[in-house]
Structures are given as C-alpha cells and as structure tokens.
N, C-alpha and C positions, 0 to 999 in steps of 0.2 A: 395921193398915196398915203399921206399921213391920216387923212380922214378914214381911209380903208382900215388902217391899223387900229384906230380908235373904235370904229364900229365892231371890228373883230374882238377887241378887248372887252367891250361892253357886252357883247353876246356871250363871250366866254365867262366873264365874271358875274354877270347879272342874270341873263336869260337861262343859261344852262343850269345853274343851281336852282333857279325858280322852277324850272320844268322838272328837275329831279325831286324837289321838295313836294310839288303838287302830285307827281306820279306816285311818290311814296305814300301820300295821304290816300290815294285811291287803291294802291296795290295791297297795303297792309290789311285794310278791312276785307278786301277780296280774299286774301289768304285765310283770314279768320273765318269767313263764311264757308270757305272750302273745308276747313277743319270741322266746323259744325255740321256741314252736310255729310261728311264722312262718318261722323259720330252718329248722326241720325240714321244713316244707312245701316251701320253696324248694329245698332240697337233695334232697328226695325226688323232686321232678319231674326234677331233673338226673340222678338215679340211673336213673330209668325210661328216659331218653333213652340212657343208656350201656348199658342192657340190651337195646336193640333188636337187636343182632347175635347175641344168645345162641342163637336157633334155628339159626343157621348152624353152631353147634358140633356139632350132630348130624351134619351133612354132613361136617364136618371129621373127626370121629371115624371115620365110615365110610370116608372116603378114606384115612386113616392106616392103618386095618386092612387095606385092600386093598393099599396100597403096601408095608406091612410083609410081607404074604404074598408079593408079587412079589419083594421084596428077599431074603427068605429063600430062595426058589427060585433066585434068581440066584447068591447066595453058595454055595449047595449045588452048583450046576452048576460054579462056578469051582473049588471044592475037588476035584471029580471030575477036572477037567482038569489040575490041578496035582499 
C-alpha cells in the first residue's frame, strides 16, 4: 500500500508537470501558427479584392499599342514637314 502511495506521488509530482510542460511546448506554437494562418487568410482576401481590375490591364495594353502606333505615325509625319 505504501508503494502505491509513492507511485501516485511520483506520478503527481513528476509525470503530470512534465506532461503539462511538454504539451505547453506543442500547444503554444500551434496557437501561433493558427494566428498566422488567420492573418494570411484575412490578407489573402484583401489581395483578391485588389486583383479585381487586373483583367482591365489587357484592354490597357491594347490601347497603349494602338496609341503608340498612332503617335509614331504622327511623329513621322511631323519630321517630313520639318
């Protein structure tokens, strides 16, 4: 019976604090990772909102090419006049 109490005391005074210490070393980084993941999700949604006008870049590129062609013709005509 005395041995039983000694084993219980050892488990209570040594093993339980060790388990709590090791669990804390695992849980704390897990909570930090969770916070980082939430932050990434929040900012990822904001990035997608900022990318909505990207398809308009194709139109802008086509317009710039057209305007550049007209500008080159205009400058060429001016050089002929001068």
